[in-house]
Wavefront OBJ file of the C-alpha trace (Angstrom):
o trace
v -8.153 -5.137 48.708
v -4.348 -5.178 47.960
v -2.831 -5.506 44.420
v -1.358 -8.830 45.212
v -4.869 -10.123 45.947
v -6.446 -8.512 42.980
v -3.637 -9.889 40.698
v -4.404 -13.402 42.245
v -8.126 -13.154 41.546
v -7.432 -12.136 37.845
v -5.080 -15.136 37.348
v -7.711 -17.510 38.901
v -10.326 -16.195 36.717
v -8.221 -16.581 33.659
v -6.971 -19.919 34.498
v -10.737 -21.043 35.053
v -11.708 -19.753 31.629
v -8.808 -21.360 29.766
v -9.513 -24.767 31.344
v -13.162 -24.581 30.153
v -11.930 -24.162 26.615
v -8.973 -26.126 26.867
v -9.902 -28.833 24.102
v -9.307 -26.405 21.354
v -5.895 -24.478 20.339
v -4.435 -23.126 23.362
v -4.010 -19.547 22.170
v -7.866 -19.527 21.480
v -8.439 -20.952 24.943
v -6.721 -17.838 26.230
v -8.622 -15.742 24.240
v -11.912 -17.079 25.305
v -10.787 -16.643 28.890
v -9.901 -13.019 28.815
v -13.118 -12.382 26.883
v -15.013 -13.975 29.546
v -12.983 -12.325 32.269
v -13.998 -8.899 30.629
v -17.742 -9.772 30.157
v -18.137 -10.915 33.700
v -16.523 -7.912 34.978
v -13.461 -9.586 36.745
v -11.462 -7.616 34.288
v -12.378 -3.744 34.019
v -11.317 -1.155 31.519
v -7.878 -0.009 32.501
v -6.964 -3.133 34.249
v -3.383 -4.193 33.477
v -3.091 -7.786 32.158
v -0.333 -10.323 33.727
v 2.953 -10.052 31.621
v 3.322 -12.709 28.948
v 5.871 -14.793 30.569
v 3.966 -14.798 33.978
v 0.711 -15.990 32.442
v 2.299 -18.597 30.360
v 4.020 -19.944 33.357
v 0.790 -20.243 35.202
v -1.123 -21.830 32.351
v 1.858 -23.857 31.632
v 1.823 -22.849 27.971
v 4.615 -20.933 25.683
v 5.055 -17.191 25.727
v 4.292 -17.350 22.076
v 0.897 -18.824 22.676
v 0.014 -15.699 25.080
v 1.560 -13.117 23.030
v -0.543 -14.448 19.972
v -3.474 -14.271 22.081
v -2.731 -10.711 23.402
v -2.144 -9.739 19.562
v -5.374 -10.871 18.301
v -7.412 -9.279 21.178
v -5.494 -6.258 20.741
v -6.436 -6.054 17.252
v -10.103 -6.654 18.095
v -9.772 -3.624 20.285
v -10.529 -5.873 23.529
v -7.095 -4.970 24.508
v -4.476 -2.085 24.250
v -0.645 -2.456 24.320
v 1.452 0.393 25.642
v 5.221 0.221 24.850
v 7.028 -0.173 28.198
v 4.083 -0.366 30.469
v 2.155 -3.605 29.493
v -1.242 -4.746 28.081
v -4.513 -3.200 29.347
v -8.295 -3.772 28.947
v -9.095 -1.289 26.324
v -12.299 1.140 26.400
v -14.329 -0.433 23.463
v -16.501 2.833 23.067
v -13.531 4.764 21.545
v -11.797 1.635 19.817
v -14.879 0.529 18.015
v -15.330 4.014 16.612
v -11.469 3.906 15.403
v -11.874 0.566 13.889
v -15.118 1.268 11.976
v -13.114 3.290 9.398
v -10.592 0.679 8.598
v -10.915 -0.533 5.239
v -11.539 -4.405 4.556
v -9.071 -4.413 1.389
v -5.553 -2.358 1.729
v -4.107 -1.332 -1.556
v -0.332 -0.990 -2.036
v 1.233 2.158 -3.472
v 2.403 1.780 -7.058
v 6.113 2.146 -7.818
v 5.642 3.538 -11.416
v 2.973 4.711 -13.790
v 3.030 1.154 -15.509
v -0.169 -1.124 -14.446
v 1.456 -4.496 -14.076
v -0.940 -7.078 -15.472
v 2.011 -9.439 -16.251
v 1.561 -11.617 -13.227
v -1.212 -11.898 -10.579
v -1.034 -9.952 -7.172
v -3.488 -10.936 -4.577
v -5.194 -8.253 -2.526
v -4.608 -7.712 0.969
v -7.619 -8.810 2.632
v -6.138 -9.425 6.311
v -3.286 -11.965 5.421
v -0.544 -9.063 6.094
v -1.761 -8.700 9.477
v -1.805 -12.410 9.954
v 1.542 -12.682 8.956
v 2.967 -9.958 10.855
v 1.196 -11.659 14.139
v 2.963 -14.582 13.260
v 6.027 -13.482 13.129
v 5.620 -11.661 16.466
v 4.627 -15.155 17.795
v 7.736 -16.791 16.185
v 9.879 -14.208 18.045
v 8.493 -15.535 21.363
v 9.753 -19.061 20.873
v 12.467 -20.576 23.043
v 16.128 -20.280 21.860
v 16.365 -23.984 21.335
v 13.558 -24.063 18.764
v 15.553 -21.331 16.531
v 18.983 -23.097 16.923
v 18.188 -26.664 15.933
v 18.762 -28.138 12.414
v 15.844 -28.816 10.392
v 14.598 -32.676 10.680
v 11.636 -34.753 9.293
v 10.428 -34.878 13.029
v 10.485 -31.230 13.692
v 8.344 -30.806 10.378
v 5.519 -33.263 11.273
v 3.163 -30.712 12.525
v 3.713 -28.365 9.372
v 3.127 -31.261 6.966
v -0.024 -32.276 8.883
v -1.386 -28.607 8.693
v -0.513 -28.649 4.959
v -2.628 -31.822 4.523
v -5.651 -30.468 6.338
v -5.084 -27.164 4.214
v -5.218 -29.314 1.033
v -8.315 -31.340 2.364
v -10.234 -29.911 -0.210
v -8.549 -31.574 -3.017
v -9.211 -35.247 -3.761
v -5.990 -36.795 -2.970
v -6.616 -40.408 -2.346
v -5.263 -41.928 0.817
v -2.525 -39.689 2.473
v -0.785 -39.127 5.572
v 1.666 -36.314 6.572
v 4.581 -38.688 5.671
v 3.333 -38.473 2.214
v 3.957 -34.568 2.358
v 7.217 -33.031 1.431
v 7.822 -29.097 2.145
v 9.336 -27.280 -0.789
v 10.390 -23.646 -1.296
v 7.276 -23.015 -3.546
v 5.370 -24.684 -6.137
v 8.328 -24.307 -8.621
v 10.799 -26.007 -6.058
v 8.321 -28.762 -5.766
v 8.044 -29.384 -9.444
v 11.821 -29.543 -9.663
v 12.028 -32.106 -6.705
v 9.351 -34.446 -8.549
v 11.565 -34.393 -11.754
v 14.685 -35.208 -9.716
v 12.879 -38.117 -8.058
v 11.131 -39.440 -11.128
v 13.475 -39.007 -13.955
v 15.817 -41.665 -14.785
v 18.575 -42.148 -17.505
v 20.823 -40.034 -19.780
v 17.971 -38.428 -21.831
v 14.522 -38.682 -20.030
v 11.471 -36.997 -21.792
v 8.930 -34.970 -20.068
v 5.618 -34.363 -21.704
v 3.712 -30.805 -21.176
v 0.454 -29.375 -22.536
v 0.994 -27.544 -25.835
v 0.319 -24.351 -23.849
v 1.779 -24.893 -20.286
v 3.151 -23.236 -17.444
v 6.898 -22.305 -18.292
v 8.293 -23.393 -15.131
v 7.803 -27.121 -16.307
v 10.258 -26.429 -19.081
v 12.641 -24.573 -17.056
v 12.638 -27.331 -14.271
v 13.093 -29.999 -17.208
v 16.014 -28.015 -18.635
v 17.575 -28.102 -15.112
v 17.139 -32.036 -15.161
v 18.586 -32.131 -18.644
v 15.196 -33.657 -20.033
v 13.560 -33.232 -23.286
v 10.502 -31.431 -23.392
v 7.740 -32.771 -25.766
v 4.226 -30.901 -25.988
v 0.915 -32.822 -26.089
v -2.088 -31.325 -28.223
v -5.086 -30.215 -26.153
v -8.775 -29.339 -26.884
v -11.185 -27.480 -24.917
v -11.118 -30.018 -21.972
v -7.263 -30.195 -21.763
v -4.903 -32.972 -23.096
v -6.190 -35.358 -25.607
v -5.857 -38.816 -24.290
v -5.168 -40.450 -27.736
v -2.472 -37.912 -28.601
v -0.991 -38.498 -25.234
v -0.869 -42.263 -25.808
v 1.003 -41.776 -29.009
v 3.838 -39.521 -27.654
v 4.468 -41.616 -24.583
v 5.167 -44.616 -26.812
v 6.973 -42.712 -29.555
v 9.491 -40.717 -27.111
v 9.312 -43.399 -24.107
v 8.333 -40.250 -21.982
v 8.714 -40.824 -18.187
v 6.536 -37.743 -16.733
v 3.734 -35.775 -17.684
v 3.369 -32.327 -16.190
v -0.143 -31.032 -16.236
v -2.631 -28.497 -14.553
v -5.990 -30.028 -14.490
v -8.006 -28.041 -12.159
v -6.796 -24.632 -13.357
v -4.875 -24.654 -16.526
v -2.160 -21.822 -16.859
v -2.473 -19.715 -19.115
v -6.027 -20.611 -20.478
v -7.905 -21.488 -17.047
v -9.270 -24.598 -18.692
v -10.876 -27.035 -16.380
v -10.376 -30.863 -17.325
v -13.545 -32.711 -16.246
v -13.365 -36.100 -14.278
v -14.097 -38.154 -17.489
v -11.167 -36.847 -19.461
v -8.999 -37.171 -16.190
v -9.898 -40.908 -15.967
v -9.030 -41.369 -19.691
v -5.630 -39.567 -19.295
v -5.011 -41.582 -16.130
v -5.894 -44.894 -17.965
v -3.007 -44.029 -20.542
v -0.608 -43.367 -17.797
v -1.174 -46.518 -16.036
v -1.007 -48.584 -19.205
v 2.202 -46.923 -20.149
v 3.792 -46.788 -16.699
v 3.761 -42.820 -17.190
v 4.100 -40.761 -13.856
v 1.787 -37.677 -13.869
v 2.476 -34.545 -11.773
v -0.493 -32.085 -11.226
v 0.205 -28.474 -10.559
v -2.561 -27.202 -8.522
v -0.923 -23.830 -7.168
v -3.580 -21.562 -8.936
v -6.679 -22.943 -7.575
v -8.740 -20.880 -5.021
v -11.998 -22.646 -4.868
v -12.453 -26.177 -3.853
v -11.517 -28.777 -6.488
v -14.074 -30.193 -8.829
v -12.746 -33.596 -9.672
v -10.351 -36.200 -8.233
v -6.631 -35.305 -8.619
v -4.281 -37.664 -10.578
v -2.732 -38.900 -7.383
v -6.087 -40.168 -6.510
v -6.787 -41.909 -9.924
v -3.000 -43.166 -10.167
v -1.940 -44.286 -6.670
v 1.471 -45.480 -7.905
v 1.937 -42.842 -10.295
v 0.276 -39.628 -9.572
v 1.869 -36.666 -7.643
v 0.432 -33.282 -6.422
v 2.174 -30.059 -6.210
v 0.645 -26.769 -4.301
v 1.778 -24.001 -2.575
v 0.400 -20.833 -0.588
v 1.884 -18.257 -2.856
v -1.456 -17.544 -4.797
v -3.759 -17.966 -1.653
v -1.814 -15.969 0.908
v 1.220 -14.052 -0.424
v 3.699 -14.582 -3.070
v 6.380 -13.459 -0.627
v 5.744 -17.023 1.171
v 7.965 -19.457 -0.893
v 6.268 -22.312 0.644
v 4.932 -25.482 -1.348
v 3.771 -28.842 -0.564
v 4.539 -32.005 -2.543
v 2.232 -35.050 -1.944
v 3.912 -38.251 -3.310
v 2.315 -41.568 -4.002
v 2.621 -43.626 -0.697
v 5.170 -46.000 -2.627
v 7.568 -42.951 -3.713
v 7.328 -40.955 -0.197
v 10.630 -41.918 0.929
v 12.344 -41.270 -2.354
v 10.947 -37.767 -2.340
v 12.168 -37.087 1.055
v 15.485 -38.059 0.084
v 15.488 -35.626 -2.909
v 14.594 -32.856 -0.563
v 17.373 -33.848 2.063
v 20.063 -34.329 -0.499
v 18.879 -31.030 -2.088
v 18.566 -28.333 0.449
v 18.121 -30.173 3.839
v 14.516 -29.041 4.350
v 12.895 -25.664 4.977
v 14.502 -23.166 7.499
v 12.901 -24.090 10.927
v 11.247 -20.784 11.576
v 9.611 -20.730 8.101
v 8.254 -24.162 8.824
v 6.866 -22.983 12.146
v 5.471 -19.916 10.609
v 3.562 -21.841 7.985
v 2.181 -24.401 10.567
v 1.010 -21.138 12.427
v -0.819 -19.699 9.675
v -2.249 -22.881 8.295
v -4.146 -23.849 11.858
v -5.462 -20.428 12.068
v -9.413 -20.121 11.486
v -8.633 -16.579 10.487
v -6.525 -17.706 7.672
v -9.394 -19.645 6.118
v -11.765 -16.661 6.538
v -8.924 -14.662 4.760
v -8.713 -16.876 1.599
v -12.473 -16.796 1.062
v -12.309 -12.897 1.064
v -9.344 -13.290 -1.368
v -11.434 -15.462 -3.531
v -14.518 -13.042 -3.184
v -12.117 -9.978 -4.157
v -10.348 -11.669 -6.996
v -13.840 -12.608 -8.540
v -14.903 -8.834 -8.569
v -11.631 -7.935 -10.656
v -12.335 -10.889 -13.110
v -16.002 -9.684 -13.476
v -14.811 -6.218 -14.286
v -12.537 -7.354 -17.007
v -14.985 -9.660 -18.535
v -17.693 -7.230 -18.677
v -15.315 -4.611 -20.519
v -14.159 -7.298 -22.971
v -17.654 -8.468 -23.812
v -17.664 -9.470 -27.513
v -14.163 -10.765 -27.566
v -12.869 -14.361 -27.181
v -11.918 -14.259 -23.361
v -11.548 -17.602 -21.320
v -12.036 -17.230 -17.417
v -13.223 -18.301 -14.219
v -14.075 -16.061 -11.276
v -11.837 -18.425 -8.802
v -8.909 -17.669 -11.155
v -6.520 -14.733 -11.031
v -6.165 -14.423 -14.829
v -7.869 -14.198 -18.156
v -6.951 -15.682 -21.455
v -7.743 -13.263 -24.401
v -7.478 -14.594 -27.978
v -6.445 -11.365 -30.048
v -8.852 -10.293 -33.040
v -7.456 -11.223 -36.585
v -5.860 -7.812 -37.085
v -3.476 -8.031 -34.176
v -0.303 -10.176 -33.744
v 0.627 -11.087 -30.104
v 4.191 -9.274 -30.182
v 2.637 -6.453 -31.554
v -0.292 -6.285 -29.084
v 2.118 -6.713 -26.119
v 4.164 -3.627 -27.465
v 1.214 -1.538 -27.765
v -0.059 -2.383 -24.483
v 3.105 -1.322 -22.764
v 3.182 1.992 -24.709
v -0.386 2.544 -23.260
v 1.216 1.729 -19.640
v 0.165 -1.916 -19.261
v 2.404 -4.909 -19.064
v 0.823 -8.323 -20.290
v 1.927 -11.798 -20.810
v 2.183 -12.832 -24.478
v 1.409 -16.369 -25.565
v 5.075 -16.940 -26.407
v 5.939 -17.411 -22.796
v 3.511 -20.602 -22.739
v 5.095 -22.626 -25.496
v 8.508 -24.036 -26.429
v 10.943 -22.019 -28.501
v 10.303 -24.044 -31.563
v 6.252 -24.347 -30.950
v 3.554 -22.719 -32.667
v 2.438 -19.323 -30.844
v -1.346 -18.490 -30.596
v -2.238 -15.012 -31.118
v -3.430 -14.464 -27.502
v -2.039 -12.709 -24.115
v -2.677 -13.594 -20.550
v -4.189 -10.685 -18.443
v -3.354 -11.226 -14.704
v -5.390 -9.708 -11.916
v -3.508 -7.107 -10.035
v -5.630 -6.427 -6.951
v -2.775 -4.372 -5.364
v -4.423 -1.468 -7.162
v -8.147 -0.320 -6.446
v -10.618 -1.700 -8.806
v -11.196 1.559 -10.218
v -7.416 1.626 -11.561
v -7.731 -2.080 -12.895
v -10.908 -1.037 -14.727
v -9.172 1.919 -16.340
v -6.302 -0.422 -17.422
v -8.740 -2.822 -19.032
v -10.565 -0.024 -20.797
v -7.147 0.838 -22.414
v -6.722 -2.688 -23.419
v -10.348 -2.577 -24.847
v -9.570 0.498 -26.882
v -6.405 -1.131 -28.456
v -8.351 -4.141 -29.360
v -11.203 -1.905 -31.092
v -8.718 0.478 -32.590
v -5.256 -1.087 -33.619
v -2.802 1.666 -34.553
v -1.688 2.125 -38.003
v 1.543 0.051 -38.899
v 0.776 -2.394 -35.991
v -2.264 -4.252 -37.598
v -1.821 -6.860 -40.577
l 1 2 3 4 5 6 7 8 9 10 11 12 13 14 15 16 17 18 19 20 21 22 23 24 25 26 27 28 29 30 31 32 33 34 35 36 37 38 39 40 41 42 43 44 45 46 47 48 49 50 51 52 53 54 55 56 57 58 59 60 61 62 63 64 65 66 67 68 69 70 71 72 73 74 75 76 77 78 79 80 81 82 83 84 85 86 87 88 89 90 91 92 93 94 95 96 97 98 99 100 101 102 103 104 105 106 107 108 109 110 111 112 113 114 115 116 117 118 119 120 121 122 123 124 125 126 127 128 129 130 131 132 133 134 135 136 137 138 139 140 141 142 143 144 145 146 147 148 149 150 151 152 153 154 155 156 157 158 159 160 161 162 163 164 165 166 167 168 169 170 171 172 173 174 175 176 177 178 179 180 181 182 183 184 185 186 187 188 189 190 191 192 193 194 195 196 197 198 199 200 201 202 203 204 205 206 207 208 209 210 211 212 213 214 215 216 217 218 219 220 221 222 223 224 225 226 227 228 229 230 231 232 233 234 235 236 237 238 239 240 241 242 243 244 245 246 247 248 249 250 251 252 253 254 255 256 257 258 259 260 261 262 263 264 265 266 267 268 269 270 271 272 273 274 275 276 277 278 279 280 281 282 283 284 285 286 287 288 289 290 291 292 293 294 295 296 297 298 299 300 301 302 303 304 305 306 307 308 309 310 311 312 313 314 315 316 317 318 319 320 321 322 323 324 325 326 327 328 329 330 331 332 333 334 335 336 337 338 339 340 341 342 343 344 345 346 347 348 349 350 351 352 353 354 355 356 357 358 359 360 361 362 363 364 365 366 367 368 369 370 371 372 373 374 375 376 377 378 379 380 381 382 383 384 385 386 387 388 389 390 391 392 393 394 395 396 397 398 399 400 401 402 403 404 405 406 407 408 409 410 411 412 413 414 415 416 417 418 419 420 421 422 423 424 425 426 427 428 429 430 431 432 433 434 435 436 437 438 439 440 441 442 443 444 445 446 447 448 449 450 451 452 453 454 455 456 457 458 459 460 461 462 463 464 465 466 467 468 469 470 471 472 473 474 475 476
């Protein structure tokens, strides 16, 4: 049989397998077709696959789709790529041995001897490989896709993917037109303020302990910030009602699912009481849900307040901080106003970034990666809680930080300095209150999963030693 006939047989086999799986994503259909061809013997070890562009033309799909399938199967060990020669069916007997020793979690080298527990760092449980593959696929896009200006229509698939990604949050009725893409969660917070706040001296309400980005965004919006008292379930509704009236506040910023920095969860009954206050006073409520790794446990304020509730999320904590991509879900009556804010402010995300995000969010492997990230985060949290037993620690295994209330003999500034002298950076409570607020004697300990669990454990043991034996001159 001559080479041309053999190539035609291979193409026919792949086309048949592709058609059999055409109902799902096209790259997966290519993967299924190639796996079937290998299993059925139509493709043998050492056989050369058709070039990417040729197979794409035969299947009437984009070269990027074929390249993505080839990359996935190469990572699986079914195929091997040789620079300048092409892609071939691999010898699984040697590849499986090679891949058996690849660790599930990869750690990054540390730039210094300081252990950074100042902010959370997610583990690499596969998302780096996904990002690299998505970027390779991005490079296969036709020139026109990379030369056009951003537009609302072009971002439709990304918004739809984002809405499916947020499906485990109870958002109420929502379509992709209610979603606006932002440059991370902080950009989303800023856009909501720009859309909602009116007048020369607007007032924004925040929890008495709150994410500092709320205050920074309010400063940029020339708004006054007023704090609302909290208890173990979050904001106190009666105090909220009083302060809304006293200050004629326009917006409440809150984190009900995972409160930053305490990890408090606000149950549905308390959310409903807060929503009743907001509805009665015409107060817009923006919920920041960027830290949640597990499915939500109660309806969002957007679901409870259809005309006043705003929802902000991002993929920085669930995939990689380098991905400055966020999602804002507006009340349906305010979606057009939010789109104008984005268009007038920055014209929308860069097209390649939006397309990269849509690719990542539609991969089944991404969902599996987030589940592994959640499991790995829980290991670090359990380690810290076990070692800090006996002290007042607030935590959740699904949240990449812990809130530690210091013993009476410590003050937060002195403790942070002592920790730094011991080679550990922490975030003191003063970061989470306004400049004139009352600072509780507490610190936030973030999970740094860039380092092995053993190194993280040693850092927590040093913190435990400080708690047990405050140095002379630092205790009061």
